[in-house]
C-alpha positions in Angstrom: -10.9 131.2 108.2 -8.5 130.0 110.9 -5.0 131.3 111.6 -3.6 128.0 110.5 -5.3 128.4 107.1 -3.9 131.9 106.8 -0.4 130.6 107.5 -0.9 127.8 104.9 -2.1 130.3 102.3 0.9 132.7 102.9 3.4 129.9 102.8 2.0 128.5 99.6 2.1 132.0 98.0 5.9 132.0 98.9 6.8 128.6 97.6 4.1 128.0 94.9 4.6 124.3 95.6 2.2 122.3 97.7 4.7 119.6 98.8 7.4 122.2 99.8 4.9 124.4 101.6 3.5 121.4 103.5 7.0 120.3 104.4 7.9 123.7 105.6 4.9 123.8 108.0 5.4 120.2 109.1 2.0 118.8 107.9 1.1 116.2 105.3 0.4 117.4 101.8 -3.2 116.0 101.8 -4.0 117.9 105.0 -2.3 121.1 103.6 -4.2 120.8 100.3 -7.5 120.2 102.1 -7.1 123.3 104.3 -6.3 125.5 101.2 -9.5 124.2 99.5 -11.6 124.9 102.6 -10.2 128.5 102.7 -11.1 129.1 99.0 -14.6 127.7 99.5 -15.2 130.0 102.4 -14.0 133.2 100.7 -15.7 132.3 97.4 -12.9 132.7 94.8 -9.8 130.8 93.7 -6.6 131.9 95.2 -4.3 129.4 93.5 -4.4 127.8 90.0 -3.2 124.2 90.3 -0.9 122.7 87.7 1.4 119.7 87.5 4.3 121.9 88.4 2.7 123.4 91.5 0.5 126.4 92.0 0.2 129.9 90.6 -1.5 132.9 92.3 -4.6 134.2 90.5 -4.8 138.0 90.2 -7.5 138.0 92.9 -5.3 135.6 94.9 -2.3 137.9 94.7 -4.2 140.8 96.1 -5.8 138.7 98.7 -2.5 137.3 100.0 -1.0 140.8 100.1 -3.8 141.9 102.5 -3.6 138.6 104.3 0.1 139.0 105.0 -0.4 142.4 106.6 -3.3 141.1 108.6 -1.3 138.2 109.8 1.5 140.5 111.0 -1.0 142.6 112.9 -2.5 139.5 114.4 0.9 138.2 115.4 1.7 141.5 117.2 -1.7 141.4 118.9 -1.1 137.9 120.2 2.4 138.8 121.4 1.1 141.8 123.2 -1.7 139.8 124.7 0.8 137.2 126.0 3.0 139.9 127.5 -0.1 141.5 129.1 -1.5 138.3 130.6 1.9 137.4 132.0 2.4 140.7 133.9 -0.6 142.9 134.0 -4.2 143.0 135.2 -5.2 146.3 133.6 -4.1 148.6 130.8 -4.3 152.3 130.1 -3.6 153.6 126.5 -2.7 157.2 125.8 -3.1 158.7 122.3 -0.9 161.6 121.3 0.3 162.9 117.9 4.1 162.9 118.6 6.2 161.5 121.5 7.4 164.9 122.7 3.9 166.3 123.1 3.8 164.9 126.6 7.5 165.4 127.5 7.1 163.8 131.0 5.3 160.7 129.8 8.4 158.4 130.1 9.0 159.6 133.6 5.3 159.2 134.5 5.3 155.6 133.1 8.4 154.8 135.2 7.0 156.3 138.4 3.6 154.8 137.9 5.1 151.4 137.4 6.6 151.5 140.9 3.2 152.2 142.5 1.0 150.2 140.1 3.1 147.4 138.7 0.0 145.5 137.6 -1.1 148.3 135.2 0.3 148.6 131.7 0.7 152.1 130.1 0.7 152.0 126.3 1.4 155.1 124.2 -0.5 155.2 120.9 0.7 157.7 118.3 -1.7 159.2 115.8 -0.7 162.3 114.0 -4.2 162.8 112.6 -7.7 161.9 113.6 -6.7 161.3 117.2 -10.0 162.7 118.6 -12.1 160.6 116.3 -10.1 157.5 117.3 -10.5 158.3 121.0 -14.3 158.8 120.6 -14.4 155.3 119.1 -12.9 154.0 122.3 -9.6 153.1 120.7 -7.7 154.8 123.5 -8.4 155.5 127.2 -6.6 158.9 127.3 -6.2 161.6 124.7 -3.7 164.5 124.6 -5.4 167.4 123.0 -5.8 171.1 122.8 -8.8 172.5 124.6 -9.9 174.4 121.6 -10.4 171.2 119.7 -12.9 169.8 122.2 -15.8 172.3 122.0 -19.2 170.6 122.3 -17.5 167.1 122.5 -19.9 164.9 124.6 -19.1 162.1 127.0 -15.6 163.2 128.0 -13.8 164.6 131.1 -11.1 167.2 130.5 -8.0 167.3 132.8 -5.9 170.5 132.4 -2.2 169.6 132.0 -0.2 172.7 131.0 -0.2 176.0 129.0 2.1 176.2 126.0 3.3 179.3 124.2 4.6 179.9 120.7 8.3 179.7 119.8 10.3 180.5 116.7 12.5 177.6 115.5 15.7 178.5 113.8 19.2 177.0 113.3 21.4 177.4 116.3 23.8 179.7 114.4 21.0 181.9 113.2 21.4 185.5 114.5 17.8 185.2 115.8 19.0 182.5 118.2 20.9 185.1 120.2 17.7 186.9 121.2 15.7 186.1 124.4 12.4 187.2 122.9 11.4 187.7 119.3 9.0 190.3 117.9 7.4 190.7 114.5 10.0 193.2 113.2 12.7 190.6 113.9 11.3 188.5 111.1 11.1 191.1 108.4 13.0 190.0 105.3 13.0 186.3 106.5 11.1 183.3 105.1 8.5 181.8 107.4 7.4 178.1 106.9 3.6 177.9 107.2 0.9 175.2 106.9 1.3 171.6 108.0 -2.0 171.4 109.9 -1.1 174.2 112.3 -3.5 174.7 115.3 -5.9 177.7 115.0 -3.9 179.9 117.4 -0.7 179.4 115.4 -2.5 180.1 112.1 -3.8 183.4 113.5 -0.2 184.5 114.3 1.1 183.3 111.0 -1.6 185.3 109.1 -0.9 188.4 111.2 2.8 188.3 110.3 2.3 187.6 106.6 -0.3 190.5 106.4 2.6 192.9 107.1 3.9 192.2 103.6 7.4 192.2 104.9 7.8 188.5 105.5 8.2 185.9 102.8 6.5 182.5 103.3 6.9 178.9 102.2 4.2 176.3 102.4 5.3 173.1 104.2 2.9 170.1 104.6 3.8 168.9 108.1 6.0 169.6 111.1 8.7 167.1 110.2 9.1 168.5 106.7 9.2 172.0 108.2 12.0 171.1 110.5 13.9 169.5 107.6 13.5 172.8 105.7 14.7 174.8 108.7 17.8 172.5 109.0 18.4 173.1 105.3 18.5 176.8 105.8 15.3 177.5 103.8 13.6 179.5 106.5 12.3 179.6 110.1 9.0 178.5 111.6 6.7 179.1 114.5 5.6 176.1 116.6 3.9 175.3 119.9 6.3 174.7 122.7 4.8 171.2 123.3 6.5 170.0 120.1 10.0 170.8 121.4 11.9 167.5 121.8 14.6 169.4 123.8 17.3 167.6 121.8 19.2 170.9 121.2 19.3 170.5 117.4 17.4 173.8 116.9 17.1 177.1 118.8 13.6 177.6 120.2 13.1 181.3 120.9 10.0 182.6 122.6 7.8 184.7 120.3 6.1 187.8 121.6 2.3 187.2 121.2 -0.7 186.7 123.4 -1.7 183.3 121.9 -1.3 180.2 124.0 -2.3 176.6 123.8 -4.2 175.0 126.6 -2.9 171.4 126.6 -5.2 168.9 128.3 -5.8 165.2 128.8 -9.2 163.7 128.0 -10.8 160.6 129.4 -14.1 158.9 128.8 -16.6 160.2 131.4 -17.7 156.7 132.3 -14.1 155.5 132.9 -13.8 155.9 136.7 -11.0 153.5 137.3 -8.8 154.5 140.3 -5.7 153.6 138.4 -6.6 155.9 135.6 -7.2 158.8 138.0 -3.8 158.1 139.7 -2.0 158.2 136.3 -3.6 161.4 135.3 -2.8 162.9 138.7 0.8 161.9 138.4 1.3 163.5 135.0 -0.4 166.7 136.3 1.9 166.7 139.3 5.1 166.3 137.1 4.1 169.4 135.1 3.2 171.4 138.3 6.7 170.6 139.7 8.5 171.6 136.5 7.9 175.4 137.2 11.0 176.5 135.1 10.5 174.0 132.3 10.0 175.8 128.9 6.6 174.9 127.4 
């Protein structure tokens, strides 16, 4: 199946008229019809029922065209990115992370790295779930992760980035926002949002607080839903500092506990490119220089 045949099939599904579809794509109708027939012979089922009034999608054809349209958009983006890459870059480094704010200094690192390595493209890839599995399938060059998630993971090199503590997130006018450090007793009588795929260290703190029996809880499926509930006044939540986007919308108050998150970057052990090492080193230096930055 060629990209031209894919375009022909999608266009015919839109117009349901061979003559009009051929005209829209600037080809003769015999050529157009022949390519549609070749496509159907290759895939082994009929996409269009022909009639004197034009064409009608078969049930199998309707499903096929739906998937085909999505695939064509992905292919278009891949071609465009390839054209951009070939025009400016000789190498590429992709970094996988769950949310943009997880590596707060990434935009600055990309800017500075572009000054010293203009021939290397840095591409962020956002995967809220299954980031490690995707990285191990070589779908990214670098992975932002928590060290606790990487036990017994073969074939990787771990680069320490920063340590992150736990914060309580509340509305800015919440009385808790006036405190410099929060303790368990400060949350008595309050509602705590829990769940949402929390890391193990955070779950341990949540369970310890709820075991007191003096804190209500509300299950929330993910971090964005939790923040929406906090903004709606339905409760407060605990979160790792690396999720703070520093927008000022919420108050992030340090919580008094021993648990910390060791945030690292992972690379494939056999990837020894100097440009990759330089980029990792630049990110590490930015975090080392940000001594007073809340994490």
